[in-house]
C-alpha positions as CSV (number, residue, x, y, z in Angstrom):
1,M,48.4,-91.7,13.2
2,F,51.4,-89.4,13.4
3,T,52.9,-88.0,16.5
4,D,52.4,-84.3,17.0
5,D,55.5,-82.2,17.4
6,P,57.8,-84.6,19.3
7,N,61.2,-83.4,20.4
8,L,64.3,-85.3,21.4
9,F,67.3,-83.6,23.0
10,Y,70.8,-85.0,23.1
11,E,74.0,-83.6,24.4
12,G,77.6,-84.5,23.8
13,D,81.2,-83.4,23.8
14,N,81.5,-83.0,20.0
15,Q,79.3,-83.0,16.9
16,E,80.2,-86.6,15.9
17,E,79.1,-87.9,19.3
18,I,75.8,-85.9,19.1
19,E,75.0,-87.1,15.6
20,E,75.8,-90.7,16.5
21,I,73.3,-90.9,19.5
22,P,70.1,-90.5,17.5
23,C,71.3,-93.0,14.9
24,R,71.8,-95.6,17.8
25,H,68.4,-94.8,19.3
26,Y,66.4,-94.6,16.0
27,C,65.3,-98.3,16.1
28,K,64.2,-98.0,19.7
29,I,62.2,-94.9,18.9
30,E,60.6,-96.5,15.9
31,K,59.6,-99.6,17.9
32,W,58.0,-97.4,20.6
33,L,56.1,-95.4,18.1
34,R,54.8,-98.6,16.3
35,R,53.8,-100.2,19.7
36,N,51.7,-97.1,20.4
37,G,50.1,-96.9,17.0
38,L,52.2,-93.9,15.9
39,R,54.7,-93.2,13.2
40,L,57.3,-90.6,12.5
41,N,56.7,-88.4,9.5
42,V,60.3,-88.2,8.2
43,N,59.3,-85.6,5.6
44,K,58.5,-83.1,8.4
45,T,61.4,-84.1,10.6
46,E,64.4,-81.8,11.0
47,Y,67.2,-81.3,13.5
48,I,69.2,-78.4,14.9
49,L,72.7,-78.5,16.5
50,F,73.1,-75.8,19.2
51,C,76.7,-74.6,19.4
52,K,78.8,-71.7,20.7
53,P,78.9,-68.6,18.6
54,G,81.7,-68.8,16.1
55,L,81.4,-72.5,15.7
56,N,79.5,-74.1,12.9
57,S,79.7,-77.3,11.0
58,S,79.4,-78.1,7.3
59,N,77.3,-81.2,7.9
60,N,73.8,-80.2,6.8
61,E,71.9,-83.5,7.2
62,L,71.6,-86.5,9.4
63,N,71.4,-89.9,7.8
64,I,69.6,-92.6,9.8
65,N,69.0,-95.9,8.0
66,D,67.5,-94.8,4.7
67,D,66.1,-91.5,6.0
68,T,67.8,-88.1,5.5
69,I,66.9,-85.5,8.1
70,P,67.9,-81.9,7.2
71,R,69.7,-79.6,9.5
72,V,68.0,-76.2,10.2
73,K,69.4,-73.0,11.8
74,V,66.2,-71.9,13.5
75,V,63.4,-73.9,15.2
76,S,60.1,-73.0,16.8
77,Y,59.8,-74.6,20.2
78,L,56.6,-73.8,22.2
79,R,56.1,-70.7,19.9
80,V,59.6,-69.4,20.7
81,L,62.1,-69.1,17.8
82,L,65.5,-70.5,18.7
83,D,68.5,-70.2,16.4
84,Y,71.5,-72.6,16.6
85,H,73.3,-70.1,19.0
86,L,70.2,-70.0,21.3
87,N,69.5,-66.3,20.5
């Protein structure tokens, strides 16, 4: 069974810190999902990095273990579209 639209939120002082946090927590998340009979569908997983207007990074994917998670510029959250500048 797959989880249905889970969301994780992290904050940090810079992009490197923010991208490091999910990598550190990935094993814990995977263990919790397995314990509860769930698994993460990496093919449907994506991430967004919210930042101030005028700032953007060239990093377009997040690599965790052997999985590559693409970066997107717009997400739908509770039927509200949010772009990476929170517009």
